[in-house]
C-alpha positions in Angstrom: -78.9 35.7 -4.3 -76.0 33.2 -4.4 -72.6 34.3 -5.8 -72.0 33.1 -9.3 -69.3 30.4 -9.7 -66.0 31.4 -11.2 -65.4 29.9 -14.7 -61.8 28.8 -15.1 -60.7 27.6 -18.5 -57.8 25.3 -18.3 -55.9 24.4 -21.5 -54.6 20.8 -21.7 -55.5 20.1 -18.1 -54.2 16.5 -18.5 -50.7 17.5 -19.3 -48.2 17.3 -17.7 -49.7 14.3 -15.9 -49.4 15.8 -12.4 -51.2 19.0 -13.3 -54.7 17.4 -13.2 -54.6 18.4 -9.5 -55.1 22.0 -10.3 -58.6 21.3 -11.7 -59.4 19.0 -8.8 -58.8 21.8 -6.3 -60.6 24.4 -8.4 -63.7 22.2 -8.3 -63.3 21.5 -4.5 -63.1 25.3 -3.9 -66.4 25.9 -5.8 -65.2 27.0 -9.2 -66.2 25.6 -12.6 -63.1 24.0 -14.1 -63.5 24.0 -17.9 -61.0 21.9 -19.9 -59.9 22.3 -23.5 -57.5 19.7 -24.9 -57.0 17.4 -27.9 -57.3 14.2 -25.8 -60.5 12.1 -25.8 -62.7 12.2 -22.7 -61.9 8.6 -22.1 -58.2 9.3 -22.1 -58.5 11.6 -19.1 -57.8 10.1 -15.7 -61.0 9.6 -13.6 -60.0 12.3 -11.0 -59.8 14.9 -13.8 -63.1 13.8 -15.4 -64.8 14.2 -12.0 -63.2 17.6 -11.5 -64.2 19.1 -14.9 -67.6 20.9 -15.1 -67.2 21.0 -18.9 -64.8 19.6 -21.5 -64.2 20.5 -25.1 -62.0 18.4 -27.3 -60.5 20.2 -30.3 -57.3 20.9 -32.3 -55.2 22.9 -29.9 -53.1 24.4 -32.7 -56.2 25.8 -34.5 -57.0 29.2 -32.9 -60.4 29.4 -34.5 -61.3 26.1 -32.8 -60.1 27.4 -29.4 -62.2 30.5 -29.9 -65.2 28.3 -30.6 -64.5 26.3 -27.5 -64.3 29.3 -25.3 -67.4 30.7 -26.9 -69.2 27.4 -26.2 -68.2 27.7 -22.5 -69.3 31.4 -22.4 -72.7 30.5 -23.8 -73.2 27.6 -21.4 -71.7 28.9 -18.2 -71.4 32.7 -18.5 -68.5 35.0 -18.6 -65.0 33.4 -18.3 -63.0 34.6 -15.3 -59.6 33.0 -16.0 -57.8 31.2 -18.8 -54.7 29.2 -17.7 -52.5 26.3 -18.6 -49.3 26.6 -16.4 -47.6 25.6 -19.6 -45.0 27.7 -21.5 -46.1 26.4 -24.8 -49.5 28.0 -24.5 -48.5 31.4 -23.1 -49.2 33.4 -26.3 -52.4 31.4 -26.9 -53.7 32.2 -23.4 -52.9 35.9 -23.9 -54.9 36.0 -27.2 -57.8 34.3 -25.7 -57.8 36.5 -22.6 -57.9 39.6 -24.9 -60.7 38.2 -27.1 -62.8 37.2 -24.1 -61.9 40.2 -21.9 -60.4 38.0 -19.2 -58.0 39.3 -16.5 -54.3 38.4 -16.9 -51.4 38.8 -19.3 -52.5 40.1 -22.7 -50.7 40.0 -26.1 -49.4 43.6 -25.7 -47.2 42.5 -22.8 -46.4 38.9 -23.4 -43.1 39.5 -25.2 -41.3 40.6 -22.1 -41.7 37.1 -20.6 -41.3 35.0 -23.8 -38.5 36.7 -25.7 -35.1 36.4 -24.1 -33.9 39.7 -25.4 -36.8 41.4 -23.7 -36.2 39.4 -20.5 -32.7 40.8 -20.5 -34.0 44.3 -20.6 -36.4 43.6 -17.8 -33.7 42.2 -15.6 -31.5 45.2 -16.3 -34.3 47.6 -15.4 -34.6 45.7 -12.1 -30.9 46.3 -11.4 -29.9 42.6 -12.0 -26.7 41.6 -13.9 -27.2 39.8 -17.2 -24.9 38.1 -19.6 -23.6 40.3 -22.4 -25.2 39.6 -25.7 -28.0 40.4 -28.2 -30.0 39.0 -31.0 -27.9 38.2 -34.1 -29.3 37.5 -37.6 -26.2 36.9 -39.6 -22.6 35.5 -39.3 -21.3 39.0 -39.6 -23.3 40.2 -36.6 -22.2 37.2 -34.6 -18.5 37.9 -35.4 -18.9 41.5 -34.4 -20.4 40.3 -31.1 -17.7 37.8 -30.5 -15.3 40.7 -30.7 -17.0 42.1 -27.6 -17.8 39.0 -25.6 -15.2 36.5 -26.8 -15.4 32.7 -26.9 -17.0 30.5 -25.7 -20.5 31.8 -26.5 -24.0 30.5 -26.3 -26.6 30.6 -29.1 -30.2 30.0 -28.2 -33.6 30.9 -29.8 -34.9 34.2 -28.6 -38.2 32.5 -28.2 -37.4 29.1 -26.9 -38.8 26.4 -24.5 -36.2 24.6 -22.4 -32.9 24.0 -24.2 -34.3 23.2 -27.6 -31.7 24.1 -30.3 -29.4 25.7 -27.7 -25.7 25.2 -28.0 -22.2 26.4 -27.1 -19.7 27.6 -29.7 -16.1 27.6 -28.8 -14.4 29.2 -31.9 -14.9 30.8 -35.2 -15.1 27.5 -37.1 -18.0 26.3 -34.9 -19.7 29.6 -35.3 -19.4 29.4 -39.1 -20.8 25.8 -39.0 -23.9 27.1 -37.1 -24.6 29.9 -39.6 -23.9 27.6 -42.6 -27.4 26.3 -41.9 -29.9 29.2 -42.0 -31.2 29.7 -38.5 -35.0 29.2 -38.7 -35.8 31.7 -35.9 -34.2 34.7 -34.2 -31.3 33.7 -32.1 -29.7 35.5 -29.2 -26.0 35.1 -28.6 -24.5 35.6 -25.2 -21.2 35.3 -23.4 -20.7 31.9 -21.7 -21.1 32.3 -17.9 -19.2 29.8 -15.8 -21.5 29.2 -12.9 -24.0 27.1 -11.0 -27.7 27.5 -11.9 -29.9 28.6 -9.0 -33.6 29.1 -9.4 -36.0 31.4 -7.5 -39.5 29.9 -7.8 -42.8 30.8 -6.3 -46.4 31.9 -6.5 -47.9 35.4 -6.3 -51.4 36.6 -5.4 -53.6 39.0 -7.4 -51.7 42.0 -6.2 -48.3 40.6 -7.1 -47.3 39.7 -3.5 -45.1 36.6 -3.2 -47.0 34.2 -1.0 -44.7 31.3 -1.5 -41.0 31.0 -2.6 -38.4 28.4 -3.0 -35.0 27.9 -4.6 -33.3 25.0 -6.4 -29.6 24.3 -7.2 -28.9 22.4 -10.4 -26.1 19.9 -11.3 -25.8 21.6 -14.7 -27.9 23.5 -17.2 -30.5 21.9 -19.4 -28.3 22.7 -22.4 -25.6 20.5 -21.1 -28.0 17.8 -20.0 -29.5 17.6 -23.5 -26.5 18.2 -25.7 -24.1 16.1 -23.6 -26.6 13.4 -22.6 -26.0 13.9 -18.9 -28.2 12.9 -16.0 -29.7 15.8 -14.0 -29.8 16.2 -10.3 -31.2 19.2 -8.5 -32.3 20.0 -5.0 -34.2 22.6 -3.0 -32.4 24.9 -0.6 -33.8 25.2 2.9 -32.4 28.7 3.3 -32.5 30.9 0.2 -29.3 33.0 0.0 -30.1 36.7 0.6 -28.6 38.0 -2.7 -30.5 35.4 -4.7 -33.8 36.2 -2.9 -33.3 39.9 -3.4 -32.7 39.5 -7.1 -35.7 37.2 -7.4 -38.0 39.6 -5.6 -36.8 42.5 -7.6 -37.4 40.5 -10.8 -41.0 39.5 -9.8 -41.8 43.2 -9.3 -40.1 44.3 -12.5 -42.1 41.7 -14.6 -45.3 42.4 -12.7 -46.1 38.8 -12.1 -49.6 38.5 -10.6 -51.7 35.4 -9.6 -49.1 33.2 -11.3 -46.4 30.7 -10.5 -42.9 31.9 -11.6 -39.6 30.2 -12.3 -36.6 32.5 -12.5 -33.2 31.2 -13.4 -29.8 32.7 -12.4 -26.2 31.8 -12.5 -24.1 32.1 -9.4 -20.7 32.7 -11.0 -17.7 30.5 -10.0 -15.1 33.3 -10.1 -16.7 36.0 -8.1 -19.9 34.6 -6.6 -22.1 37.0 -8.5 -25.8 36.6 -9.4 -26.4 36.8 -13.1 -30.0 36.5 -14.5 -30.7 33.9 -17.2 -34.5 34.0 -17.8 -38.0 34.4 -16.4 -40.8 31.9 -16.8 -44.4 32.7 -15.8 -45.3 29.1 -15.0 -44.3 26.5 -12.5 -40.9 24.9 -12.8 -40.9 21.8 -15.1 -40.9 18.1 -14.4 -41.9 17.1 -10.9 -40.9 20.3 -9.2 -44.4 21.2 -8.2 -44.4 18.0 -6.2 -41.0 18.9 -4.8 -42.5 22.1 -3.4 -45.0 20.0 -1.5 -42.7 17.3 -0.2 -40.1 19.9 0.9 -42.8 21.8 3.0 -45.6 19.3 3.7 -48.1 21.6 1.9 -50.2 21.4 -1.2 -49.3 24.1 -3.8 -51.9 22.7 -6.3 -54.6 23.6 -3.8 -53.0 26.9 -2.8 -52.9 28.1 -6.4 -56.6 27.3 -6.7 -57.2 29.1 -3.4 -55.5 32.2 -4.8 -57.5 32.2 -8.0 -60.9 31.7 -6.2 -60.3 33.5 -2.9 -57.1 35.5 -3.3 -56.0 33.7 -0.1 -52.9 31.6 0.6 -53.7 29.4 3.6 -50.6 27.3 4.0 -47.7 27.9 6.3 -44.2 26.6 5.5 -40.7 26.8 6.8 -38.8 24.5 4.4 -38.1 21.6 6.9 -36.5 19.5 4.2 -34.3 19.6 1.2 -36.1 17.8 -1.7 -34.1 16.4 -4.6 -34.9 15.2 -8.1 -32.6 12.5 -9.5 -33.1 11.5 -13.1 -31.9 8.4 -15.0 -31.9 7.5 -18.7 -32.9 4.1 -20.0 -30.1 3.8 -22.5 -27.4 4.1 -19.8 -26.0 1.3 -17.7 -26.2 2.0 -14.0 -24.4 0.2 -11.2 -27.5 0.0 -9.0 -31.0 -1.2 -10.1 -34.3 0.1 -8.7 -34.5 -2.7 -6.1 -31.0 -1.8 -4.8 -31.9 1.9 -4.7 -35.0 1.3 -2.7 -33.2 -1.1 -0.4 -30.5 1.5 0.4 -32.4 4.7 0.3 -36.1 3.9 0.4 -36.4 5.7 3.7 -35.5 9.0 1.9 -37.4 8.4 -1.4 -40.9 9.9 -1.3 -41.9 9.3 -4.9 -40.6 7.7 -8.2 -42.2 7.4 -11.6 -41.5 7.1 -15.4 -41.1 10.4 -17.1 -43.1 11.4 -20.2 -41.0 11.2 -23.4 -41.5 14.9 -24.0 -39.3 15.7 -21.0 -37.0 12.7 -21.0 -34.1 14.4 -22.9 -34.0 17.1 -20.2 -34.8 15.2 -17.0 -34.4 11.5 -17.8 -36.7 8.6 -18.5 -37.2 7.8 -14.8 -37.2 10.2 -11.8 -36.8 9.8 -8.1 -37.8 12.4 -5.5 -36.2 12.2 -2.1 -36.1 14.5 0.9 -34.0 14.9 4.0 -33.1 17.6 6.5 -29.5 16.8 5.7 -28.3 17.8 2.2 -25.3 15.5 2.4 -27.7 12.5 2.5 -29.3 13.6 -0.7 -26.0 14.2 -2.4 -24.9 10.7 -1.5 -28.2 9.3 -2.7 -27.8 11.1 -6.0 -24.4 9.7 -6.6 -25.7 6.2 -5.8 -28.6 6.4 -8.2 -26.7 8.0 -11.1 -23.4 5.9 -10.8 -22.8 4.2 -14.1 -21.0 1.0 -14.9 
Protein backbone atom coordinates (compact mmCIF):
# COMPACT_ATOMS: atom_id res chain seq x y z
CA UNK A 1 0.00 0.00 0.00
CA UNK A 2 1.42 3.41 -0.99
CA UNK A 3 1.97 6.08 1.62
CA UNK A 4 -0.68 8.77 1.61
CA UNK A 5 0.44 12.17 0.35
CA UNK A 6 0.86 14.93 2.92
CA UNK A 7 -1.80 17.63 2.68
CA UNK A 8 -0.26 21.07 3.23
CA UNK A 9 -2.64 24.04 3.39
CA UNK A 10 -0.90 27.26 2.42
CA UNK A 11 -2.64 30.57 3.19
CA UNK A 12 -2.08 33.29 0.56
CA UNK A 13 0.48 31.26 -1.39
CA UNK A 14 0.79 34.06 -3.95
CA UNK A 15 1.95 36.70 -1.47
CA UNK A 16 4.61 37.92 -1.01
CA UNK A 17 5.31 37.34 -4.71
CA UNK A 18 8.45 35.24 -4.17
CA UNK A 19 6.73 32.79 -1.79
CA UNK A 20 5.06 30.81 -4.58
CA UNK A 21 8.28 28.76 -4.61
CA UNK A 22 7.33 27.07 -1.34
CA UNK A 23 4.34 25.40 -3.01
CA UNK A 24 6.37 24.54 -6.12
CA UNK A 25 8.78 22.52 -4.00
CA UNK A 26 6.07 20.92 -1.89
CA UNK A 27 4.56 19.56 -5.10
CA UNK A 28 7.96 18.43 -6.42
CA UNK A 29 8.58 16.53 -3.18
CA UNK A 30 5.28 14.69 -3.45
CA UNK A 31 2.95 16.66 -1.17
CA UNK A 32 -0.45 18.11 -1.96
CA UNK A 33 -0.11 21.91 -1.82
CA UNK A 34 -3.59 23.31 -1.09
CA UNK A 35 -3.93 27.07 -1.46
CA UNK A 36 -6.43 29.42 0.18
CA UNK A 37 -6.46 33.08 -0.84
CA UNK A 38 -8.64 35.95 -1.98
CA UNK A 39 -7.09 36.20 -5.46
CA UNK A 40 -8.79 34.71 -8.49
CA UNK A 41 -7.29 31.58 -10.03
CA UNK A 42 -6.36 33.60 -13.12
CA UNK A 43 -4.37 36.07 -11.00
CA UNK A 44 -2.01 33.36 -9.77
CA UNK A 45 1.24 32.98 -11.67
CA UNK A 46 1.39 29.88 -13.88
CA UNK A 47 4.09 28.19 -11.77
CA UNK A 48 1.87 28.44 -8.70
CA UNK A 49 -1.21 27.16 -10.50
CA UNK A 50 0.80 24.17 -11.70
CA UNK A 51 2.03 23.49 -8.14
CA UNK A 52 -1.36 23.60 -6.38
CA UNK A 53 -3.30 20.37 -6.07
CA UNK A 54 -6.31 22.37 -4.88
CA UNK A 55 -7.27 26.02 -4.57
CA UNK A 56 -10.09 27.72 -2.66
CA UNK A 57 -10.85 31.40 -3.18
CA UNK A 58 -12.51 33.08 -0.22
CA UNK A 59 -12.62 36.10 2.09
CA UNK A 60 -9.43 35.69 4.11
CA UNK A 61 -10.78 37.87 6.93
CA UNK A 62 -13.86 35.70 7.44
CA UNK A 63 -12.88 32.83 9.73
CA UNK A 64 -16.04 30.86 9.00
CA UNK A 65 -15.12 30.93 5.32
CA UNK A 66 -11.60 29.69 6.15
CA UNK A 67 -13.12 26.85 8.16
CA UNK A 68 -15.26 25.97 5.18
CA UNK A 69 -12.22 26.00 2.89
CA UNK A 70 -10.26 23.66 5.15
CA UNK A 71 -13.31 21.47 5.53
CA UNK A 72 -13.58 21.24 1.75
CA UNK A 73 -9.94 20.16 1.50
CA UNK A 74 -10.40 17.61 4.28
CA UNK A 75 -13.41 16.10 2.55
CA UNK A 76 -11.64 15.92 -0.79
CA UNK A 77 -8.05 15.00 0.15
CA UNK A 78 -8.19 13.61 3.69
CA UNK A 79 -6.71 14.81 6.97
CA UNK A 80 -4.72 18.04 6.82
CA UNK A 81 -1.09 17.64 7.90
CA UNK A 82 0.12 21.26 8.03
CA UNK A 83 -1.33 24.78 7.84
CA UNK A 84 1.20 27.49 6.98
CA UNK A 85 1.63 30.93 5.43
CA UNK A 86 5.11 32.18 6.49
CA UNK A 87 3.29 35.47 7.03
CA UNK A 88 3.09 37.28 10.37
CA UNK A 89 -0.36 38.64 9.57
CA UNK A 90 -1.87 35.13 9.57
CA UNK A 91 -0.15 33.68 12.66
CA UNK A 92 -3.22 33.71 14.89
CA UNK A 93 -5.44 32.47 12.06
CA UNK A 94 -3.09 29.56 11.38
CA UNK A 95 -3.09 28.68 15.08
CA UNK A 96 -6.90 28.62 15.27
CA UNK A 97 -7.19 26.49 12.15
CA UNK A 98 -4.60 24.05 13.46
CA UNK A 99 -6.58 23.63 16.64
CA UNK A 100 -9.90 23.22 14.85
CA UNK A 101 -8.48 20.61 12.45
CA UNK A 102 -6.08 18.96 14.92
CA UNK A 103 -2.99 19.86 12.90
CA UNK A 104 0.55 19.85 14.33
CA UNK A 105 2.14 23.22 15.05
CA UNK A 106 1.61 26.35 17.12
CA UNK A 107 -1.88 26.52 18.68
CA UNK A 108 -3.81 29.47 20.18
CA UNK A 109 -2.77 28.66 23.75
CA UNK A 110 0.88 29.42 22.99
CA UNK A 111 0.70 31.96 20.16
CA UNK A 112 0.85 35.02 22.45
CA UNK A 113 4.49 34.43 23.38
CA UNK A 114 5.52 35.05 19.77
CA UNK A 115 3.02 37.78 18.84
CA UNK A 116 2.90 40.06 21.91
CA UNK A 117 6.07 42.04 22.54
CA UNK A 118 5.60 42.02 26.30
CA UNK A 119 5.45 38.21 26.24
CA UNK A 120 8.48 38.10 23.95
CA UNK A 121 10.37 40.14 26.51
CA UNK A 122 9.54 37.57 29.18
CA UNK A 123 10.73 34.76 26.92
CA UNK A 124 14.05 36.45 26.22
CA UNK A 125 14.60 37.09 29.91
CA UNK A 126 13.90 33.44 30.71
CA UNK A 127 16.56 32.57 28.13
CA UNK A 128 19.06 34.80 29.93
CA UNK A 129 19.12 37.48 27.22
CA UNK A 130 19.13 41.19 28.04
CA UNK A 131 16.08 43.23 27.01
CA UNK A 132 15.22 46.92 26.96
CA UNK A 133 13.54 48.09 30.14
CA UNK A 134 9.85 48.75 29.65
CA UNK A 135 6.29 47.44 29.87
CA UNK A 136 2.78 47.88 28.52
CA UNK A 137 1.28 51.28 29.38
CA UNK A 138 -2.41 52.09 29.11
CA UNK A 139 -2.48 55.72 30.26
CA UNK A 140 -0.41 58.89 30.32
CA UNK A 141 0.05 58.46 34.07
CA UNK A 142 1.51 54.98 33.62
CA UNK A 143 3.79 56.27 30.88
CA UNK A 144 5.02 59.13 33.08
CA UNK A 145 5.76 56.70 35.89
CA UNK A 146 7.76 54.53 33.51
CA UNK A 147 9.71 57.52 32.21
CA UNK A 148 10.81 58.08 35.78
CA UNK A 149 12.50 54.68 35.57
CA UNK A 150 13.86 54.61 32.01
CA UNK A 151 14.13 58.30 31.08
CA UNK A 152 13.94 59.88 27.63
CA UNK A 153 14.12 59.16 24.78
CA UNK A 154 11.66 56.27 24.82
CA UNK A 155 9.98 54.15 22.17
CA UNK A 156 6.26 53.42 21.98
CA UNK A 157 5.08 50.54 19.82
CA UNK A 158 1.99 48.34 19.62
CA UNK A 159 2.28 45.28 21.83
CA UNK A 160 0.91 43.30 18.89
CA UNK A 161 2.43 44.89 15.82
CA UNK A 162 3.75 44.03 12.38
CA UNK A 163 6.90 45.80 11.26
CA UNK A 164 7.11 49.38 12.47
CA UNK A 165 3.45 50.32 12.04
CA UNK A 166 2.53 53.12 14.49
CA UNK A 167 5.91 52.92 16.19
CA UNK A 168 7.59 56.13 17.24
CA UNK A 169 10.16 57.73 19.49
CA UNK A 170 9.24 60.30 22.16
CA UNK A 171 11.94 62.67 23.37
CA UNK A 172 10.26 64.64 26.14
CA UNK A 173 7.07 65.03 28.20
CA UNK A 174 5.42 67.27 25.61
CA UNK A 175 5.78 64.64 22.90
CA UNK A 176 4.53 61.99 25.31
CA UNK A 177 1.44 64.07 26.10
CA UNK A 178 0.81 64.57 22.38
CA UNK A 179 0.76 60.81 21.86
CA UNK A 180 -1.71 60.20 24.66
CA UNK A 181 -3.92 63.12 23.65
CA UNK A 182 -5.16 60.74 20.97
CA UNK A 183 -6.48 57.58 22.56
CA UNK A 184 -4.23 54.69 21.61
CA UNK A 185 -6.42 52.13 19.78
CA UNK A 186 -4.39 49.13 20.94
CA UNK A 187 -2.16 48.13 23.84
CA UNK A 188 1.21 49.86 23.60
CA UNK A 189 4.50 48.84 25.10
CA UNK A 190 6.92 51.59 26.09
CA UNK A 191 10.64 50.91 26.33
CA UNK A 192 13.89 52.72 26.86
CA UNK A 193 15.58 53.81 23.65
CA UNK A 194 18.60 51.64 22.90
CA UNK A 195 21.40 53.22 20.92
CA UNK A 196 22.67 50.37 18.82
CA UNK A 197 22.94 48.62 15.47
CA UNK A 198 20.30 46.02 14.62
CA UNK A 199 21.63 42.50 14.05
CA UNK A 200 19.33 39.64 13.15
CA UNK A 201 19.69 35.94 13.79
CA UNK A 202 17.67 34.11 11.15
CA UNK A 203 17.20 30.50 10.23
CA UNK A 204 15.17 27.34 9.94
CA UNK A 205 14.50 24.52 12.41
CA UNK A 206 13.45 20.92 11.87
CA UNK A 207 10.57 19.09 13.58
CA UNK A 208 12.66 18.59 16.71
CA UNK A 209 13.61 22.25 17.00
CA UNK A 210 17.17 21.69 15.79
CA UNK A 211 18.59 24.63 13.83
CA UNK A 212 19.46 23.30 10.38
CA UNK A 213 20.26 26.67 8.82
CA UNK A 214 21.21 30.02 10.31
CA UNK A 215 22.32 33.42 9.07
CA UNK A 216 22.69 36.97 10.36
CA UNK A 217 22.09 40.41 8.87
CA UNK A 218 23.25 43.88 9.88
CA UNK A 219 20.90 46.83 9.23
CA UNK A 220 21.66 50.44 8.39
CA UNK A 221 18.88 51.47 10.77
CA UNK A 222 15.66 50.17 12.25
CA UNK A 223 12.39 49.96 10.32
CA UNK A 224 10.99 52.63 12.67
CA UNK A 225 13.57 55.16 11.45
CA UNK A 226 13.20 53.99 7.85
CA UNK A 227 9.45 54.60 7.88
CA UNK A 228 9.17 57.65 10.14
CA UNK A 229 12.20 59.49 8.72
CA UNK A 230 11.73 58.32 5.13
CA UNK A 231 15.22 56.85 4.92
CA UNK A 232 16.55 54.31 2.45
CA UNK A 233 17.40 50.94 3.94
CA UNK A 234 20.55 48.90 3.39
CA UNK A 235 21.35 45.61 5.06
CA UNK A 236 23.77 42.78 4.49
CA UNK A 237 24.48 39.25 5.62
CA UNK A 238 27.46 38.40 7.76
CA UNK A 239 29.74 35.63 6.56
CA UNK A 240 30.79 34.88 10.14
CA UNK A 241 28.12 35.22 12.86
CA UNK A 242 29.59 36.79 16.04
CA UNK A 243 29.73 34.22 18.84
CA UNK A 244 27.71 36.28 21.35
CA UNK A 245 24.96 36.91 18.80
CA UNK A 246 24.75 33.28 17.78
CA UNK A 247 24.66 32.13 21.41
CA UNK A 248 21.81 34.54 22.18
CA UNK A 249 19.97 33.46 19.03
CA UNK A 250 20.27 29.76 19.75
CA UNK A 251 19.16 30.25 23.36
CA UNK A 252 16.12 32.18 22.13
CA UNK A 253 15.17 29.51 19.59
CA UNK A 254 15.20 26.93 22.38
CA UNK A 255 13.28 29.19 24.78
CA UNK A 256 10.52 29.88 22.26
CA UNK A 257 10.45 26.21 21.18
CA UNK A 258 10.54 27.02 17.46
CA UNK A 259 9.95 23.83 15.48
CA UNK A 260 9.69 23.21 11.74
CA UNK A 261 9.64 26.96 11.18
CA UNK A 262 11.69 29.80 9.85
CA UNK A 263 12.63 32.35 12.49
CA UNK A 264 13.74 35.98 12.42
CA UNK A 265 15.14 37.27 15.72
CA UNK A 266 16.20 40.89 16.13
CA UNK A 267 18.79 42.24 18.54
CA UNK A 268 20.58 45.50 19.20
CA UNK A 269 24.35 45.53 19.47
CA UNK A 270 24.75 48.54 21.73
CA UNK A 271 27.09 51.36 20.74
CA UNK A 272 28.37 52.11 24.22
CA UNK A 273 29.30 48.67 25.57
CA UNK A 274 28.92 46.20 22.66
CA UNK A 275 26.09 44.37 24.45
CA UNK A 276 23.45 42.13 22.80
CA UNK A 277 19.91 43.29 23.68
CA UNK A 278 16.87 41.41 22.37
CA UNK A 279 14.20 43.26 20.39
CA UNK A 280 11.70 40.69 19.13
CA UNK A 281 11.10 37.18 17.83
CA UNK A 282 9.29 36.36 14.60
CA UNK A 283 8.26 32.82 13.66
CA UNK A 284 8.48 33.42 9.94
CA UNK A 285 11.11 34.17 7.31
CA UNK A 286 12.57 37.69 7.35
CA UNK A 287 10.66 40.15 5.18
CA UNK A 288 11.23 41.51 1.71
CA UNK A 289 13.68 39.59 -0.44
CA UNK A 290 15.67 38.12 2.45
CA UNK A 291 14.69 34.55 1.54
CA UNK A 292 16.42 35.12 -1.78
CA UNK A 293 19.39 36.65 0.02
CA UNK A 294 19.79 33.40 1.97
CA UNK A 295 20.04 31.58 -1.33
CA UNK A 296 22.39 33.99 -3.08
CA UNK A 297 24.71 34.15 -0.06
CA UNK A 298 25.05 30.36 0.03
CA UNK A 299 24.19 29.03 -3.45
CA UNK A 300 21.38 26.91 -1.98
CA UNK A 301 17.57 26.84 -2.19
CA UNK A 302 15.88 27.45 1.18
CA UNK A 303 12.42 27.32 -0.42
CA UNK A 304 13.13 23.70 -1.29
CA UNK A 305 14.81 22.93 2.02
CA UNK A 306 11.76 24.11 3.99
CA UNK A 307 9.58 21.79 1.90
CA UNK A 308 12.11 19.02 2.49
CA UNK A 309 11.86 19.54 6.25
CA UNK A 310 8.05 19.46 6.15
CA UNK A 311 7.80 16.38 3.95
CA UNK A 312 10.88 14.39 5.03
CA UNK A 313 12.25 16.19 8.12
CA UNK A 314 15.54 16.31 6.23
CA UNK A 315 17.79 19.26 5.36
CA UNK A 316 19.93 18.25 2.39
CA UNK A 317 21.86 21.46 1.60
CA UNK A 318 25.37 22.27 2.73
CA UNK A 319 26.43 25.87 3.19
CA UNK A 320 29.41 27.89 4.40
CA UNK A 321 28.40 31.50 3.64
CA UNK A 322 30.86 32.15 0.78
CA UNK A 323 29.36 35.60 0.12
CA UNK A 324 27.98 38.62 1.87
CA UNK A 325 24.62 39.42 0.28
CA UNK A 326 23.17 42.94 0.54
CA UNK A 327 19.77 44.51 -0.02
CA UNK A 328 19.77 48.10 -1.25
CA UNK A 329 16.41 49.89 -1.43
CA UNK A 330 15.41 53.07 -3.25
CA UNK A 331 12.25 55.18 -3.12
CA UNK A 332 10.63 56.57 -6.27
CA UNK A 333 9.97 60.00 -4.79
CA UNK A 334 13.67 60.64 -4.14
CA UNK A 335 16.15 62.08 -6.63
CA UNK A 336 19.23 59.89 -6.93
CA UNK A 337 22.58 60.74 -8.49
CA UNK A 338 22.82 57.49 -10.46
CA UNK A 339 20.08 55.95 -12.58
CA UNK A 340 19.53 52.22 -13.10
CA UNK A 341 21.67 52.10 -16.23
CA UNK A 342 24.60 53.73 -14.44
CA UNK A 343 24.19 51.36 -11.49
CA UNK A 344 24.25 48.28 -13.72
CA UNK A 345 27.18 49.66 -15.69
CA UNK A 346 29.26 50.23 -12.57
CA UNK A 347 28.18 47.31 -10.40
CA UNK A 348 26.34 44.85 -12.63
CA UNK A 349 29.00 42.23 -11.91
CA UNK A 350 27.93 42.24 -8.24
CA UNK A 351 24.15 42.65 -8.65
CA UNK A 352 22.39 39.29 -8.75
CA UNK A 353 18.77 40.47 -8.77
CA UNK A 354 16.65 43.61 -8.89
CA UNK A 355 12.90 44.20 -8.94
CA UNK A 356 10.09 46.64 -8.07
CA UNK A 357 8.82 46.17 -4.50
CA UNK A 358 5.14 45.65 -3.71
CA UNK A 359 3.54 48.77 -2.27
CA UNK A 360 2.71 46.98 1.00
CA UNK A 361 6.43 46.87 1.79
CA UNK A 362 7.64 50.06 0.10
CA UNK A 363 7.53 52.31 3.18
CA UNK A 364 9.88 49.92 4.94
CA UNK A 365 12.22 48.71 2.21
CA UNK A 366 11.70 51.06 -0.75
CA UNK A 367 9.93 50.96 -4.09
CA UNK A 368 12.79 49.22 -5.87
CA UNK A 369 15.33 46.78 -4.50
CA UNK A 370 18.74 45.50 -5.56
CA UNK A 371 20.41 42.34 -4.32
CA UNK A 372 24.19 42.12 -4.62
CA UNK A 373 26.77 39.70 -3.35
CA UNK A 374 30.52 39.70 -2.85
CA UNK A 375 33.16 37.98 -0.76
CA UNK A 376 34.33 41.50 0.14
CA UNK A 377 31.99 43.51 2.37
CA UNK A 378 33.68 46.79 1.43
CA UNK A 379 32.57 46.29 -2.18
CA UNK A 380 28.95 46.02 -1.07
CA UNK A 381 29.20 49.06 1.19
CA UNK A 382 30.58 51.10 -1.72
CA UNK A 383 27.80 49.79 -3.96
CA UNK A 384 25.20 50.78 -1.37
CA UNK A 385 26.54 54.32 -1.20
CA UNK A 386 26.54 54.53 -5.01
CA UNK A 387 22.95 53.35 -5.37
CA UNK A 388 21.51 55.43 -2.53
CA UNK A 389 23.42 58.69 -3.16
CA UNK A 390 20.88 61.49 -3.59
CA UNK A 391 21.20 64.70 -5.55
